[in-house]
N, C-alpha and C positions, 0 to 999 in steps of 0.2 A: 504493500500500500504506500502511495506517495505521501510525503510529509506535506504539511500546510505550506511551508516555504516553497516547495516545488510546485504545488498547485497554484499558489499566488503568482510565482514568476511566469508560469506558462499562461495563465488566464489573463493577467494584467497586460502582458506583452502582446497577446493576441488582440485584446481590445484596443491597445495603442495602434497596432498595425492596421486594424480594421478602420479606425478613424482616419489614419493617415491616408490609406488607399481610397477612402471615400472622398476625402478632400482632393486627391489627385484626379479622381474620376470627374469631379465637378469642374475642376480647372480645365481638364482636357475636353469636356463637353463644350464649354464656352469657347475654347480655342478652336475646336473643330467647326463650330458654327461660323466663326470668323473666317477661317480658311476656306470653307466651302463658298461663302459669300464672295470673298476675294477672288476665288477661282472663277465663279460665274461671271463676275465683272470683266476679268481679264480675257476669258475665252469669248465673251460677248463682244469685245472690242476688236477681235481678229476676224479676218475674212474666212467664212465657213469653207470655201473651196481650198484655202491654204491649209486649214486644219485637216481636211480630208487626205492631204498628200503626205502627212507626217504622223509619227507615233510619238507623242510627247512623253509617254511613260517609259519607253525602252531605249530610245536613241540617245547618244551623247549629244552635247550641244552642237558640235561641229557636224555630226551626221544629220541632225535635225535641220540645220541651216542649209546644208548641201541639198537635202531632199526638198527643201522649200525653195530651191533655185536661188539660194543666197540673196534674200531680199536686201536691197541697199538701204532701205529706210531704217534709220537707227531706232525710231520709236517702235517699229514692228519687231525688230530683233530683240529689243529689251522686253517687250510684252511676251514674246515667245519663250525667252529664257525664264521670265517670271512665272509664266503659266506652267512651264515644266517643273519649276522648283516647288510651286505651291501644290501641284498635284502629288508630287513625290512626298512632300512633308505631310500632306493630309493623310496619305496612306500610313505613314509612320505613326501619326497621332492616333489613328484608328487602331493600329496594332498595340500601342501602349495602353489604350483604353481597355482593349480585350485582355491584355496581360493583367491589369489591376483587377478587372472583374473576375478573372480566373483565380487570382490570389485570394480575393475576398470570399469567393464561393468555397474555397478549401477550408477556411477557418470559420465561416459563418455558423456552421452547425455546432461549433464548439462554444459559441458565445453564451449558450445557456449554462455552461459550466460555472459562470459567475455566481449564480444563485446557489449552486452546490458548494462553491467555495465558502460562501457566507454561512451556510449550514454547518460546514465542517469547522469553521472558525468558532461559531457559537457553541458547538458541542465541546470543543477543546477548552474554551474559556470556562465553561461550566464544570469541566473535569478537574477536580482539585489536584490530581496527580500530574498535570502538565504545567509547563511554565507560561502558557499563553494567557495574555490579558488583552483587553481592548487597546491599551496603550502600546503594547508590543506589536499587535496587529497593525496599528496605524503607523508605527515606526518602520516596520518591514515594508508596508505599502509605499511610504514616502521614498525609501531607499530604492525600491524597484522602479518607481516613477523617475527618480533621478537618473538611473541607468538608462531608461528609455530616452530621456532628454539628451544624454551623452551620445547615444547611438544616432539620434537625428542630427546632432551637431557634427558628428564625425562624417555622416553621409553628405552633409552640405559642404564640408571642407574638401572631401574627396571629389565631389562634383565640380567644385571650383577649381581644383588643381587640374582636372581633366579639361576644363574650359580654357585654363591658362595655357596649357601645352598645345591645345588645338589652335589657339590664337597665334602662338609662336609658329606653328606649322603653316598657317595661312600667310603670315608675315613673310616667311621665307619664300613662299611661292610667288607672292606679289612683288617682292623685291627682285626676284629673277625676271619676272615679266617687265618690271620697270627698266631694268638694264637692257632688255631686248628692245623695248619700245623706243628708247633713246636713239637707236640706230635705224629706226624706220622713218620713211618720209612722212611729212605732215599730212599729205593727201592720200596716204596708203588706203586701199579699199578696206571697208569696215570688217568684212568677214575674214579677209586675209590677215588683217591686224589682230583679230581675236585668235585666229589659228596660230599665228607666229608668236604671240605673247602667251600661248598655252592656256587660253581661257578655260578649256575643259578641266584641266588639272586644278586650277584655282576654284572653279565652280564646285567641284567635288569636295574640296577642303572647306570651302565656305558652308556648304550644306551640312557637313559634319559639325562645324563650329556652331552654326545656328541651333542645331539640335542639342548640343551640349550646353550652350548658354541657356536655352529654354529649360533644360533639366536642372541647371543650377538655380534658375529663377524659382522653380518649384520647390527645391529644397530650402531656399531662403524663405519662401512663403511659409513653410512649415515651422522653421525655428523662430520666425518672427512672432509666432503665437506663444512662445515661451514667456513666462512672466518677467524674467530678468534678462531677456535677450537684448543686445544692442539694437538701436533703431535704424533699420535699413529703410530710410525714408524714400518716398516715391521719386523725389527729385534726383536721387543718386542711384535709383534702381537700374540694374543692367537690363537693356532691351535687346531682345533677339529678333523680333519680328521684322524690323526694318533693315536689318544688317545686310542681307543679301541684296535687296532692292537698291540701297544706297551705294554700295560698292560697285555693283554691275552698272548702275546708271553713270557713275563717274567714269568707269572703264569705257563705256560705249560712247557717251556724249562728249565728255571732256578729254578723254584719253590722258588723264592726269592721274597716274597711279600713286603719286606721292601723297595725294589727299587720302587715299585709302590706307596707305602705310601709316600716316599720322593718326587716322581714326582708329585703326586696330591697335596701335601703340597705346593710345589713351584707354581703350577697352581693356587691354592686358594689364595696364597699371591699376585700373579700377578693380579688376578681378583679383589681382594680387593683394591689394589693400583690404578687400572684403574677406578674402581667405584668412589673412592675418588677424582681422577682427574676430573671425569665427574661432580661430585657435586660441586667442586670448579668452574668449567666452568659454571655451572648453576647459581651460584651466580653472575658471570660476566654478564650472559645473563639477569638476573633479573635487575641488575643495568642499563644495556643498555635500557631495556624496560621501566623502570621508567623515564629515561632521555627523551626517545622518547615521552612518554605520557605527560610529562611536556611541551615539545616543542609544541605538538599538542594543549594542553590546552592554552598556551600562544597565539597561532595563533587564537584560538577561541575568546579569550578575546579581541583581537585587531580588530576582524571582525566587 
């Protein structure tokens, strides 16, 4: 038979995860609606005959532009690339939503264990031969809760580090493209310019970065609910949704990749600063957990 400590750890952790995954589902539902609306507007702005000649979901950017007979209009090229990106990211959001729904379904049937845990607690408190008391139960619950907060902060820090290195990856790709662009004539044909600056490579890296920044945003949203968490205010919040559009627009219309380099450098610095804040917060959480553990041990020693 499991001890009350074991039952509490399992039951309270499953409740925490269920609540976390429910919040993730809600955010993804909102994001999915936004992406589907954005996709409808983009596709509605393109020539239907043009869309019939290409497969936005399976082709690389250059393959797509080749099949579209390399449209010279920069606005059309940008909308094609944006449409391809939003369709792809929409499918990823749908997959993430399904993943969280699956995770929730696996533990949902166990949520009734909470009532059984309370019954077990009450029986042990009434048993004069055990050390359990209401105060000890509350102390153990607080310590388990603190461990959950630490886990969420660690997940946020890890997501931030992933975003940091993905930003570094995009920066290297764009820096290589900038070096190439310097040696191209000013009036170089647009699609040839995109091909020679290896836009496909950077587009893939940007796609990955946008996904990782979005996941970092989600983790920040979770830990921002903690009572003692630093204030990740909206004016400094990392934004992923406009990243691809802004950089590809600068690439196509202005052919000034240095602006993109500067933008990504600022993003990387902000991610780094935020991760450092999280790690400082993690130290506070660890100190709190130790204090809670010491309080629980004192209660045990007096029992």
